[in-house]
C-alpha positions in Angstrom: 0.0 0.0 0.0 3.0 2.3 0.3 3.7 4.1 -3.0 7.3 4.3 -4.3 7.0 8.0 -5.2 8.3 10.6 -2.7 5.8 13.0 -1.1 7.1 16.5 -0.7 6.9 18.4 2.6 5.3 21.3 0.9 2.3 19.2 -0.3 1.8 17.8 3.1 1.9 21.3 4.6 -0.5 22.8 1.9 -3.0 19.9 2.3 -3.1 20.4 6.0 -3.6 24.1 5.4 -6.5 23.4 3.0 -8.1 21.1 5.6 -7.7 23.6 8.4 -9.1 26.4 6.2 -12.0 24.1 5.3 -12.8 23.4 9.0 -12.7 27.1 9.8 -15.0 27.9 6.8 -17.4 25.2 7.8 -17.6 26.6 11.4 -18.2 30.1 10.2 -20.7 28.8 7.6 -22.5 27.0 10.4 -22.7 30.2 12.5 -24.1 32.0 9.4 -26.8 29.3 8.9 -27.7 29.7 12.6 -28.1 33.4 12.0 -30.4 32.8 9.0 -32.4 30.3 11.0 -32.8 32.6 13.9 -34.0 35.4 11.6 -36.5 33.2 9.9 -37.7 31.8 13.3 -38.5 35.4 14.4 -40.3 36.4 11.2 -43.1 37.9 13.1 -40.9 40.6 14.6 -39.8 43.8 12.9 -36.3 43.7 11.5 -36.2 39.9 11.2 -34.6 40.3 7.8 -31.3 41.7 9.3 -29.9 38.3 10.6 -31.1 36.6 7.4 -29.3 39.2 5.1 -26.1 39.2 7.2 -26.0 35.4 7.5 -26.6 34.8 3.8 -24.1 37.5 2.7 -21.4 36.3 5.1 -22.0 32.6 4.1 -21.5 33.5 0.4 -18.5 35.6 1.2 -16.8 32.9 3.3 -17.3 30.2 0.7 -16.2 32.5 -2.2 -12.9 33.2 -0.4 -12.5 29.5 0.6 -12.8 28.5 -3.1 -10.4 31.2 -4.3 -7.7 30.4 -1.7 -8.0 26.6 -2.3 -7.6 27.1 -6.0 -4.5 29.3 -5.4 -3.0 26.7 -3.1 -3.7 23.8 -5.5 -2.0 25.7 -8.3 0.9 26.4 -6.0 1.1 22.8 -5.1 1.7 21.7 -8.7 5.1 23.4 -8.8 8.2 21.3 -8.6 9.7 20.7 -5.2 13.4 20.7 -4.2 13.1 18.8 -0.9 11.4 15.4 -0.9 10.8 13.1 2.1 
């Protein structure tokens, strides 16, 4: 099951960075969805649209930046490495 090709330290570091960034984005996305849910749950009150609007816009912004940063890191990962483990 062990491949004969070397794995670079840079790729390990970048994959762990992508995973950490994904976990942080998922957490912030969860908080945004809770904000939307609370806003929709209080639809009978004045100003219920504020948490819905803020949660939705923040959710879209977080995932936009997550996709952009992940694309950049994946392109950077394709470059040749000098140090191999």
